[in-house]
C-alpha positions, 0 to 999 in steps of 0.5 A, spaced: 499 499 499 506 504 500 506 505 493 498 507 494 499 512 498 501 518 495 495 517 490 491 517 496 493 523 498 492 527 492 485 523 491 482 525 499 478 532 501 483 537 505 477 538 509 475 531 511 482 527 509 477 522 507 476 520 500 473 524 495 465 524 495 462 527 489 468 531 488 467 538 486 472 542 483 472 551 485 474 556 479 481 556 482 482 549 480 482 546 487 477 540 489 473 538 495 467 533 497 461 537 496 458 537 502 464 539 505 465 545 501 457 546 502 458 546 510 464 550 510 461 555 506 454 555 509 458 556 516 463 562 514 459 565 509 461 571 505 466 573 502 466 566 500 475 563 501 478 557 497 479 553 503 486 550 501 488 557 497 485 562 500 482 566 494 476 570 494 470 570 491 464 575 493 460 571 490 459 564 491 461 560 485 457 555 482 460 548 483 460 543 477 461 535 479 469 532 477 466 527 473 473 524 472 475 525 479 469 522 480 471 515 476 479 515 478 477 515 486 472 509 484 477 506 481 482 507 486 477 505 491 476 499 488 483 497 487 485 499 495 479 494 496 482 488 492 489 489 494 489 484 501 494 488 505 501 484 508 499 484 515 505 484 520 510 479 522 507 480 530 500 479 529 495 474 526 487 475 526 484 472 532 481 465 530 473 464 531 471 462 538 467 456 539 460 456 540 459 455 548 458 448 550 450 448 551 451 442 555 447 441 562 444 449 560 438 446 556 432 442 559 429 437 556 422 439 552 419 433 555 420 432 562 423 439 563 427 436 568 433 433 566 438 437 561 438 436 554 443 431 550 440 432 542 436 437 540 431 434 534 430 439 529 424 436 525 421 436 532 424 442 533 424 440 541 431 438 546 431 431 549 434 429 555 438 422 555 431 417 556 426 421 552 430 421 546 430 414 545 424 413 541 429 416 536 435 413 537 430 405 537 425 407 533 425 407 525 420 413 526 425 417 528 432 415 523 431 420 518 430 427 524 436 430 524 440 431 532 445 435 534 447 439 541 443 441 545 440 448 542 438 453 547 433 458 542 429 453 538 424 459 537 430 464 534 432 458 529 425 458 526 422 462 521 417 466 523 413 465 516 413 457 515 415 455 522 421 451 519 428 450 521 431 456 518 438 452 515 440 458 510 443 464 510 442 470 504 447 474 504 444 479 499 439 480 504 443 479 510 438 474 514 437 467 515 432 463 511 427 456 511 428 452 505 421 454 503 424 462 503 428 459 497 423 460 493 422 467 495 430 468 494 432 465 488 435 470 484 440 471 491 445 466 493 443 462 499 448 457 502 448 453 508 449 456 515 455 453 516 458 455 508 456 461 510 458 461 517 466 460 513 465 464 508 463 470 512 468 468 518 474 469 512 471 476 510 471 479 517 477 476 518 481 478 511 476 486 513 480 486 520 487 485 517 485 491 512 483 495 518 489 493 522 493 495 517 489 502 516 489 503 524 498 502 523 497 507 518 493 512 522 499 512 527 504 514 522 500 519 519 498 522 527 506 521 527 507 525 522 502 530 523 505 532 530 512 531 526 510 537 521 506 541 526 513 541 531 517 543 525 511 549 523 512 551 530 520 551 530 520 555 523 515 559 525 519 561 532 526 562 527 523 567 522 519 571 528 527 571 532 529 573 524 524 578 525 526 580 531 534 581 529 531 585 523 526 590 527 532 590 532 536 593 526 532 598 523 530 601 529 538 602 531 537 605 524 532 610 525 534 611 532 542 613 528 538 617 524 534 620 529 540 622 533 543 625 527 538 629 525 537 631 532 544 633 532 544 638 526 538 642 529 542 643 536 549 645 533 544 650 529 541 652 536 549 653 539 551 656 533 545 661 533 545 662 541 552 663 541 551 669 537 545 672 540 549 671 548 555 676 544 550 680 542 547 680 549 554 682 553 555 688 548 549 691 549 550 690 557 556 694 555 552 697 551 547 700 556 552 701 561 556 706 557 550 710 556 549 710 563 555 713 565 555 718 560 547 720 563 550 720 569 555 725 568 552 729 565 547 730 570 552 731 575 555 737 570 548 741 570 549 741 577 554 744 578 553 751 579 561 754 577 561 756 570 568 755 569 568 748 572 561 746 568 563 749 561 570 745 562 566 738 564 560 740 559 565 741 552 568 734 553 561 730 555 559 735 548 564 730 545 562 724 546 557 721 541 552 717 543 547 712 538 542 708 539 542 701 541 542 697 534 541 689 534 544 685 529 540 680 524 540 673 526 537 668 524 537 660 524 538 657 518 532 655 515 534 651 510 538 646 514 532 645 519 527 645 512 532 639 509 532 635 516 525 636 517 523 635 509 528 628 510 524 625 516 518 626 513 519 622 507 522 617 511 516 617 515 512 617 508 516 612 505 516 607 511 507 608 511 508 607 504 512 601 504 507 597 510 501 599 506 503 595 500 505 590 504 498 589 507 495 590 501 498 586 498 494 579 495 496 573 499 499 568 494 497 560 495 503 556 499 504 550 495 511 546 498 511 550 505 518 556 506 524 554 501 530 554 505 527 556 513 521 552 514 523 545 511 516 542 512 510 541 508 503 542 508 499 538 512 493 538 507 494 536 500 499 540 496 496 545 489 500 544 483 507 548 484 506 555 481 511 557 476 518 562 479 519 569 476 525 568 472 528 575 475 526 572 482 530 565 480 537 571 477 536 574 485 536 568 489 543 565 486 548 571 490 553 568 492 555 565 500 554 571 506 552 577 500 546 580 503 542 583 496 539 591 497 533 592 499 527 593 494 525 599 497 529 605 497 529 609 504 530 616 503 535 617 509 539 611 511 537 606 506 541 601 501 543 603 495 544 598 489 549 594 489 551 596 482 551 603 478 550 604 472 554 609 468 554 611 461 560 609 457 566 613 456 569 612 447 575 609 450 570 604 455 567 603 449 572 600 445 576 596 451 569 592 451 570 590 443 574 585 445 573 578 451 573 581 458 577 576 461 583 576 456 589 579 458 591 584 453 584 588 454 584 587 462 591 591 461 587 596 456 582 597 461 587 598 467 591 604 462 584 607 462 582 607 468 589 609 470 589 616 466 582 618 469 580 624 473 577 624 479 569 627 476 570 621 471 572 616 477 566 619 481 561 617 475 562 610 478 561 613 485 556 607 489 554 609 496 557 604 502 553 603 509 557 599 514 554 593 517 554 593 524 554 585 524 561 585 522 564 590 527 568 588 532 566 590 539 571 596 540 569 599 532 563 605 534 560 606 527 556 613 527 554 619 522 549 613 519 553 607 520 558 611 515 563 613 520 569 608 524 572 609 529 576 606 536 571 607 541 573 607 548 569 602 552 566 596 548 560 596 545 558 589 546 554 588 540 550 581 540 554 575 538 554 574 530 558 568 525 560 574 520 562 579 526 570 580 527 572 577 533 581 578 532 581 585 529 578 591 530 575 591 523 568 592 519 565 590 513 561 594 508 553 592 508 553 590 500 558 586 496 560 587 489 562 581 484 560 584 477 560 592 475 565 597 476 564 601 483 568 607 486 568 610 493 573 615 497 574 615 505 576 621 509 581 618 514 582 621 520 588 625 525 591 618 527 595 614 521 593 607 524 587 605 519 587 601 512 582 601 508 581 595 503 577 589 499 576 581 502 571 576 500 565 575 504 568 568 506 574 570 509 575 569 516 572 572 523 577 570 528 585 569 529 590 573 526 589 571 520 582 576 519 586 581 519 586 585 512 591 583 507 594 577 511 590 572 508 589 570 500 582 573 501 583 581 501 587 586 499 589 593 502 592 599 503 595 600 511 597 606 514 602 604 521 605 611 523 607 614 518 608 608 514 604 606 508 604 600 505 601 595 501 597 588 503 596 581 500 596 575 502 601 577 508 606 580 503 608 587 505 609 592 499 612 599 502 609 605 498 612 612 497 609 617 503 603 622 502 600 627 506 593 626 503 587 624 507 582 622 502 582 616 499 580 613 493 578 606 491 575 602 484 574 596 484 573 593 477 569 585 477 569 585 470 576 585 469 578 583 475 583 589 479 582 594 484 586 601 484 588 605 491 588 613 489 590 619 493 584 624 491 586 632 493 585 635 489 588 631 483 588 623 482 594 620 483 595 612 484 597 609 491 597 602 489 594 596 484 592 589 485 589 585 479 584 580 482 582 573 479 575 574 484 572 567 485 566 570 490 562 577 492 567 583 494 565 587 500 569 593 502 573 593 508 576 597 513 581 597 520 581 602 525 587 601 531 588 605 536 585 611 541 583 616 535 582 613 528 576 614 525 575 613 517 569 617 514 566 614 508 564 620 504 558 622 500 556 619 493 555 626 491 
C-alpha cells in the first residue's frame, strides 16, 4: 500500500481528509467534497474563500461535479479494497471462538427436569437421554437430524413458515428456511456452516485491512505532530529573525534621529552663541550710556561756570548712538532639509507598510524554502511558476547581503551596481573579451588616466555593517564613520563579526560592474582601507586585512604606508593626502587605490582573479583613529 499512499493523499479532500465524495472543483482549481465545501461556506459565509489557497470570491461560485476525478476515486477505491495488505509479522488475525457448550444448560422439553443432550431439528425440541431413546431406537425417527442442544429454538425458526432456518442469504443479510429459498431465487443462499465460514474469512481479511489502516493512521498522526513541531520551530526561527531585523531598523532610525537632532542642536548653539555675544555687547553699551547720563546730570548740578564749561565741553564731544541689534537668524534651509528628510522617511515607511498590508496573499505550495523545511499538512497544490528575476536574484554568493527592495531616503541602501555612461575609451576596450590579459591591461591603463570627476561617475554609497564590526569599533553618522571606541560596544554575537582585529565591512558586496568610493582618514594614521571576500576569517591573526589570500588593502601605520596581500608587504611612498579613493573593477579584475586631494594620483594597484563577491573593508587601530565614508555626491 506504500506506493499508493501519495495517490491516496492526492485523492483525499483537504477538509475531511477522506477520499472524495462527489468531488467539485473551485474556480481556483482545487477539489473538495461537495458536502464539505457547502458546509464550510455555510458556516463562514461571505466573502467566500477557497479553504486551501484562500482565494476570495465575492459571490458564491457555481460548483460542477468533477466526473473525471469521481471516476478515478472509484477506481482507486476498488483497487485499494482488492489489495490485501500484508499483515505485520508479529500479528495474526484472531481465531473465531467455538460456540459455548450448552450441556447442562438446556432443559429437556419433555420432562422439564433433566438436562437435554440432543435437539431434534424436525421435532424442534430438546430431549434428555431418557426421552431421546425413541429417536435412537425407532425407525420412524431415523430421518430426524440431531445436534447438540440449542438453547433458543424459537429464534432459529422461520416466523413465516415455522421451519428451521438452515440457510443464509448474503444479499439480504438474514437466515432463511428451505421454503424461503423460493422467494430468494435471485440470491445466492448458502448453508449456515458454509456462510459462517465465508463471513469469518471475510471478517478476518477486513480485520487485517483495518489493522493496516490503524498503523497508517498512527504513522500519519506521528507525521502530523512532527510537521506541526517543524512548523512551530520554523515560525520561532522566523520570529527571531524578524526581531533582529526590527532591532536593526530601530537602531538605524535611532541613529538617524540622533544625527538630525544633533544638526538642529548645533544650529541652535551657533545662533544662541551669537545672541549671547550681542547681549554682552549691549550690556556694556547700556552701562556706558548710563555712566554718560550720570556725568551730564552731575555737570548740570555744578554752579561754577568755569568748571561747568570745562566739564560740559568734554561731555558734548562724547557721541551717543541708539542701540542697534544685528540681524541673526537660524539656518531655516538646514532646518527644513532635516525635517523634510525625516518626513520623507516617515512617509516612505508608511507607504511600504501599506503596500505590504495591501499585497494579496499567495498560496504556499511547499512551505518556506530554506527556512521552514516542512511540508504543508493539507494536500499541496500545483507548484507555481517562479519569476525569472526572482531566480536570478537568489543566485548570490554566500554571505552577500542583497540590497533592500525599498530605498529609504535617509539610511536606505543603494543598489549594488551603478549604471554609468561609458566613455569612448571604455567602449573601445569592451569590444574584446573582458577575460583576456590584453583587454585587462588596456582597461587598467584607461582607468589610471581618469580624472576625479570621471572616477566619481562610478560612485556607490557605502554603509558599514554593524553585524561585522569588532566590539572596539564604534559606528556613527548613519553607519558611515568607524572609530575606535573608549569602551566596548557590547554588540550582540554574530557569526560574521570580527573578534580579533578592530575591523568592519561594508553592508553590500560586489561581484560585477565597476564601483568607486572615497574614504576620509582621521587625525590618527593607524588605519587601513581595502577589500575582502565574505569568506575571510573573522577570528585569529589571519583575519587581519592583507594578512591572508582573501583580502587586499593599503595600510597607514604611523608615518609608514604599505600595501598588503597574502601577508606580503609592499612599502609605498609617503603622502600627506587624507582622502583615499578605491576603484573596484569586477569585470576586468583589478582594484586601484588613489590619493584624492584636488588631483588624483595612484597609491597602489592589485590585479584580482575574482572568485566570489567582494566587500569594502576597513581597519582602525588606536584611540582617536577614525574613517569616514565620503558622500557619493
